[in-house]
Each structure stands twice: as structure tokens, then as C-alpha cells.
C-alpha positions in Angstrom: 5.9 7.9 -7.8 5.9 4.5 -6.4 3.7 2.0 -8.6 5.7 -1.3 -7.7 5.4 -0.7 -4.2 7.4 -2.7 -1.5 5.5 -3.0 1.7 7.2 -3.2 5.2 4.7 -2.4 7.8 4.0 -5.5 9.7 1.5 -6.7 12.6 3.0 -7.5 16.0 0.2 -9.5 18.0 2.2 -11.2 20.6 -0.2 -14.2 20.7 0.7 -15.4 17.3 4.4 -14.3 17.3 5.6 -17.9 17.1 3.4 -18.9 14.1 5.8 -19.7 11.2 3.5 -21.7 8.7 2.0 -20.2 5.8 -1.4 -20.8 4.2 -2.8 -22.3 7.3 -5.2 -21.5 10.2 -4.5 -21.4 14.0 -6.6 -20.4 17.1 -5.0 -18.3 19.6 -6.4 -16.8 22.8 -10.0 -16.6 24.1 -12.3 -13.8 25.0 -15.3 -15.2 27.1 -16.6 -18.0 24.8 -14.9 -16.5 21.8 -11.8 -17.5 20.0 -9.3 -15.4 17.9 -8.4 -17.2 14.6 -5.3 -16.3 12.7 -5.1 -17.4 9.0 -2.5 -16.4 6.4 -1.7 -17.1 2.6 -0.6 -15.6 -0.6 -2.3 -13.2 -2.9 -1.3 -10.5 -5.4 2.3 -11.5 -5.3 2.7 -10.9 -1.4 1.4 -12.4 1.8 -1.7 -11.7 3.8 -2.4 -12.3 7.5 -5.9 -12.0 9.0 -7.1 -12.5 12.5 -10.6 -12.3 13.9 -12.5 -13.1 16.9 -15.2 -16.0 16.4 -17.9 -17.4 18.6 -18.0 -20.5 16.2 -14.3 -21.2 15.4 -15.1 -21.4 11.7 -12.3 -21.1 9.2 -12.7 -18.2 6.8 -9.7 -18.8 4.6 -11.7 -20.1 1.7 -13.7 -16.8 1.8 -10.7 -14.7 2.0 -9.0 -16.5 -0.8 -12.0 -16.0 -3.0 -12.2 -12.3 -2.3 -8.6 -11.7 -3.2 -8.8 -14.1 -6.2 -11.6 -12.1 -7.7 -9.8 -8.9 -6.9 -6.6 -10.0 -8.7 -8.7 -11.0 -11.7 -9.9 -7.5 -11.8 -7.0 -5.1 -11.1 -3.8 -7.1 -11.3 -1.2 -6.0 -13.9 0.6 -9.2 -13.7 -2.3 -11.3 -14.5 -2.4 -11.3 -18.2 -6.3 -12.2 -18.3 -7.2 -9.5 -15.7 -9.7 -6.9 -16.7 -7.2 -4.1 -16.1 -4.5 -5.8 -18.3 -7.4 -6.1 -21.1 -8.1 -2.4 -20.7 -4.5 -1.4 -20.8 -4.4 -3.5 -24.1 -7.0 -1.1 -25.3 -9.9 -3.8 -25.6 -13.5 -2.3 -25.4 -14.6 -3.7 -22.2 -16.6 -2.5 -19.4 -15.1 -1.8 -15.9 -16.1 -3.6 -12.8 -17.0 -2.2 -9.4 -13.3 -2.7 -8.1 -11.8 -0.8 -11.1 -14.4 1.8 -10.9 -13.9 2.5 -7.2 -10.0 2.5 -7.4 -10.1 4.8 -10.5 -12.4 7.4 -8.9 -10.4 7.4 -5.7 -7.2 7.7 -7.8 -8.8 10.9 -9.4 -9.6 12.4 -6.1 -5.9 11.6 -5.1 -4.5 13.0 -8.1 -6.2 16.3 -7.6 -5.5 16.5 -3.8 -1.8 15.9 -4.4 -1.4 18.2 -7.1 -0.8 15.5 -9.5 2.0 13.4 -7.7 -0.3 10.6 -7.1 -0.6 9.2 -10.6 -1.6 5.6 -11.6 -0.8 6.3 -15.3 3.1 6.6 -14.6 3.7 2.6 -15.2 5.8 3.4 -18.3 8.1 5.4 -16.2 8.4 2.9 -13.6 9.2 0.1 -16.4 11.8 2.7 -17.9 13.8 2.8 -14.7 13.4 -1.0 -14.3 11.4 -1.0 -11.2 8.8 -3.0 -12.9 8.4 -6.8 -12.2 9.7 -7.8 -15.5 12.3 -5.1 -16.2 16.0 -4.5 -15.5 17.2 -1.6 -13.4 18.7 1.1 -15.5 19.0 4.9 -15.7 16.9 6.1 -18.9 18.0 9.2 -20.9 16.2 12.5 -20.4 15.0 12.3 -24.1 13.4 8.8 -23.3 11.6 10.1 -20.1 10.6 13.3 -22.0 8.9 11.0 -24.8 7.1 8.9 -22.0 5.8 11.9 -20.2 3.6 12.7 -23.2 1.4 10.0 -22.2 1.6 10.2 -18.6 -1.1 12.0 -16.6 -4.5 11.0 -14.8 -6.1 14.0 -16.6 -5.6 12.1 -20.0 -7.9 9.5 -18.9 -11.6 9.3 -17.8 -14.5 6.9 -17.0 -17.5 7.6 -19.5 -20.3 5.4 -18.5 -18.8 2.0 -17.8 -15.7 2.5 -20.2 -12.3 3.9 -19.7 -11.4 6.5 -22.3 -8.0 7.5 -23.1 -6.7 10.5 -25.0 -3.6 8.3 -26.0 -3.7 4.7 -26.6 -0.3 4.3 -25.1 -1.7 5.2 -21.6 -1.5 2.3 -19.1 -2.9 2.2 -15.6 -1.3 0.5 -12.6 -3.1 0.9 -9.4 -0.5 -0.9 -7.1 -0.2 2.4 -4.9 -3.7 2.2 -3.6 -5.3 -1.2 -4.8 -3.5 -3.1 -2.0 -5.4 -0.7 0.6 -8.7 -1.5 -1.3 -8.2 -5.1 -0.9 -7.8 -4.7 2.9 -11.1 -2.5 3.0 -13.0 -5.1 0.9 -11.9 -8.0 3.5 -12.9 -5.6 6.4 -16.2 -5.0 4.6 -16.8 -8.7 4.4 -16.2 -9.3 7.9 -18.3 -6.3 9.2 -21.2 -7.4 6.9 -21.1 -11.0 8.7 -21.2 -9.6 12.1 -17.5 -9.7 13.1 -16.4 -7.0 15.5 -12.8 -7.7 16.4 -10.2 -8.3 13.6 -6.9 -7.3 12.1 -6.4 -7.5 8.4 -3.1 -7.0 6.8 -2.2 -7.7 2.9 1.2 -6.9 1.6 2.0 -4.7 4.8 -1.2 -2.6 4.6 -3.2 -2.8 7.7 -6.6 -2.1 9.2 -7.6 -2.9 12.6 -11.2 -3.0 14.1 -12.2 -3.6 17.7 -9.6 -5.2 20.1 -7.2 -8.1 20.3 -7.2 -11.1 22.6 -5.9 -9.0 25.4 -8.9 -6.8 25.1 -6.6 -3.9 24.1 -6.0 -2.1 20.8 -4.1 -4.0 18.2 -0.3 -3.3 18.1 1.4 -2.8 14.8 5.0 -2.2 14.0 6.8 0.2 11.8 10.2 -0.9 10.4 13.4 1.2 10.5 14.2 2.0 6.8 17.5 0.3 6.6 18.8 -0.1 3.0 18.6 -3.5 1.8 16.7 -4.9 5.1 14.2 -7.9 4.3 11.2 -9.0 6.2 13.4 -11.6 7.8 16.2 -9.1 9.2 13.9 -5.9 9.8 14.2 -3.9 12.8 11.3 -2.2 14.5 11.4 1.7 14.9 8.3 2.1 16.6 5.0 0.4 17.6 1.5 1.9 17.1 -1.7 1.0 19.0 -4.6 0.8 16.4 -8.2 0.4 16.6 -10.8 1.2 13.9 -8.1 2.7 11.8 -5.7 1.8 9.0 -2.0 2.1 8.9 -0.2 2.1 5.6 3.5 2.6 5.0 5.7 3.5 1.8 9.4 3.8 1.6 12.4 3.7 -0.6 14.9 1.4 1.0 14.0 -1.9 -0.4 13.7 -1.0 -4.0 16.2 1.4 -5.5 18.9 1.8 -8.1 22.5 2.9 -7.7 24.6 4.4 -10.5 28.2 5.5 -9.6 27.5 5.3 -5.9 24.2 7.6 -6.3 21.2 6.1 -5.1 18.1 6.4 -7.2 14.6 5.9 -5.2 11.8 3.9 -6.9 9.5 6.7 -5.8 9.2 8.7 -9.0 7.7 11.9 -9.7 5.2 11.7 -12.5 5.6 15.3 -13.6 9.3 15.1 -14.3 9.9 11.2 -14.8 12.8 11.4 -12.0 13.0 9.7 -8.8 12.6 11.9 -5.7 15.9 13.3 -4.1 15.0 13.9 -0.6 15.9 12.9 3.1 12.5 11.1 3.8 13.0 7.4 3.9 9.5 6.3 4.9 6.2 7.5 5.8 3.3 5.8 7.8 -0.2 7.1 7.2 -3.2 6.6 9.7 -6.7 7.0 8.0 -10.0 5.4 8.4 -9.9 3.5 5.1 -6.8 1.7 3.9 -7.1 2.6 0.4 -6.8 6.3 1.3 -3.6 5.6 3.7 -2.2 3.5 0.9 -2.6 6.4 -1.8 -1.5 9.1 0.7 1.6 7.3 1.9 2.8 7.1 -1.9 2.0 10.7 -2.5 3.8 11.9 0.3 7.0 10.0 -0.4 7.2 12.0 -3.8 6.5 15.2 -2.2 9.5 14.7 0.4 9.8 15.6 4.0 9.1 19.2 4.4 6.1 19.6 1.8 4.7 16.0 2.7 4.7 16.8 6.4 2.8 19.9 5.8 0.3 18.2 3.5 -0.4 15.5 5.9 -0.7 17.9 8.8 -3.4 19.9 6.9 -5.6 16.8 6.2 -8.5 16.2 8.8 -8.6 12.8 10.1 -5.2 11.9 8.8 -2.0 11.3 11.0 1.6 10.7 9.7 4.8 9.3 11.1 7.9 10.4 9.0 11.3 8.7 9.2 14.2 10.6 7.7 18.0 10.6 7.2 19.9 13.1 9.4 23.1 14.9 8.4 24.6 12.4 10.8 23.6 9.4 8.7 21.2 8.2 11.5 17.5 8.3 11.6 15.3 11.2 12.5 11.5 11.1 13.3 8.7 13.6 13.1 5.1 12.9 13.6 1.9 14.8 13.5 0.2 15.8 16.7 -2.1 13.1 16.7 0.1 10.2 15.9 0.5 8.2 19.1 3.1 5.4 19.5 3.5 2.7 22.2 6.3 1.0 23.8 8.1 -1.7 21.9 
């Protein structure tokens, strides 16, 4: 299961296509007396872009930065002082609302996916070298079998306001759904302050509410899963019209290991410890909340093409767009009935 997620869905709003600066705010387009303001910056080791319609032309960048800073101090595994880091180090400390929400949602996704969504598989990620501070390598079966003894969301629970582990070696990493939750938190802030039209994208996870400056649904692009592609040389596979929904994507073409010509995906199966071996290259999920789409995209990548498609197709209110490799070496696409795409 992917726990060091590489995000590659990006927004395509034509009115700020020329914006190239970072950590700045710009005003683009009008709708009556309202203006659309686009702001962007860095958080959680990635970038964020937020566009919102405002009647007062106020710059909300400080508020967004504050929300994301609090979020990082709670749940980041790279922040040595974060609450989650201290929990992973087995300190006796209470969880906050962020960890509580993400933990309980992870339990639901763990059960829904048959254990293929599992935030306790961080040691497996590190063993393969997909962690931030680890080198890529192929671990032995004996090493993986040893690690699997303390992997499993069924081995950890919340009692009162404490996380209880059956084994002190268990560690948690919520990278596969926390990014989506940070999107939802920013959207909650905007909604609670009366904003009705906005697009929030953090690390590629996106949620759109209302309409864009052209008074139409927001347009969000899905990348073609080309091995080694970067945000600078990406190619668009399709564009989705999005309003009052979230779009989250997971794939394995920017973070992988090659040994003797064989490609190992960073999408690890928490039941076996090994990467998935399947034709599915990326999946994009439409849901109401970004936290759900983020987690589902991860689980589906581990499931693979056939099982993953059946799984998404069975979920009410969920749509999916699957890109897979064909026997001819090109891309194939399969989407659920309710997944609508637009013109590029």
C-alpha cells in the first residue's frame, strides 16, 4: 500500500494558467462585483493551490498557512515534534481531533478494503526504501515476514483519548488519507466563513465547490501515467468537470524500484509485504470528501485493475477513472458509469 504517496492530479483553471510564482496571491476574473483570488504555497512537503471567490478581495493566505501548520504539527511523520511522531515513539500522550478523525476513518477503510488500506505498513515502506530518508532496495522474504508481525490496523485502537498498540513496534503513517483530510479542513474553513465558490488542491488532492470565474464547473486534469514524468513535463490524459465533489488520484509511475529490469511498485500489499504486480497504472476517484477519495485511491491501486474496478463500481456515491497498461504497451482507460470527462 502506498504510504509515501506521489501526487499527480492537478487543477486546470484557464484563468491562472500563466501564474508561475509561488507563495503569492493574485486576482483573476470577476463575477459581478466578486473577484476570484488564487493563492499558493508550500506545506506538508508539497505545494498547495487555492482559488476562491471573494466580495472583499481579502487575502486568506495567512489563514490557510495557519491551518496547514497546525495540521502538520499534528499528523506529520517528518516533523520530529509532531503529535503523531511522539505517539509512534510510544509516548503516553492524548490524540487531538485531527488524529482522531483520520484514525477512525482509517479503521473504516481498513475494514471496507479487506485490510488493503493499512496505515501501519510504514515499516514495509521503509524496508523497500520508499520512505523519505531510506534508499531503494529489495528486502528479503525473511525480513518482510519479520516486519509483518507488527503490521495491521487490527493491532491498534483508540481507548479514550489514547492510541493503544498490541506491539510497541507498531507505527502509524497517514500519508494515504491525511492529505485529503487537509483539503477537507480548508474547505470547512471556507464554508464556515460564507464562501460558496472555491477550488482547493493540496499535493494533488482536489475538492471543488460551486463554480469557476466562467460560471461553469471547475476543470481538473488527470495525468497520463508516464514513467519518470514530473510536474514540469506531465501530459494530460483527460479533464474532469468538478463541482461540489473531490477528485483524488493514486499511481505508481513516479516512485518505483527497478531490479534486473523488473519494476517494483511503491504500492505495497500490507498482507504480503510485496508490491502490487498488475496492469493498473493509476486510478482517480470522485467522492464527496477528499479524505475518502484519497484513501480509496490507495486501496484500489493495491487491489489491481479487475478487483479494484468492481470494488469502486459497488460503492454508492463513488466514481472511478482507471488507466492501465495494455499488451501493446500503450494506455487503456476504463471508467465507472457515472464518471464524466470533458474536452481537453
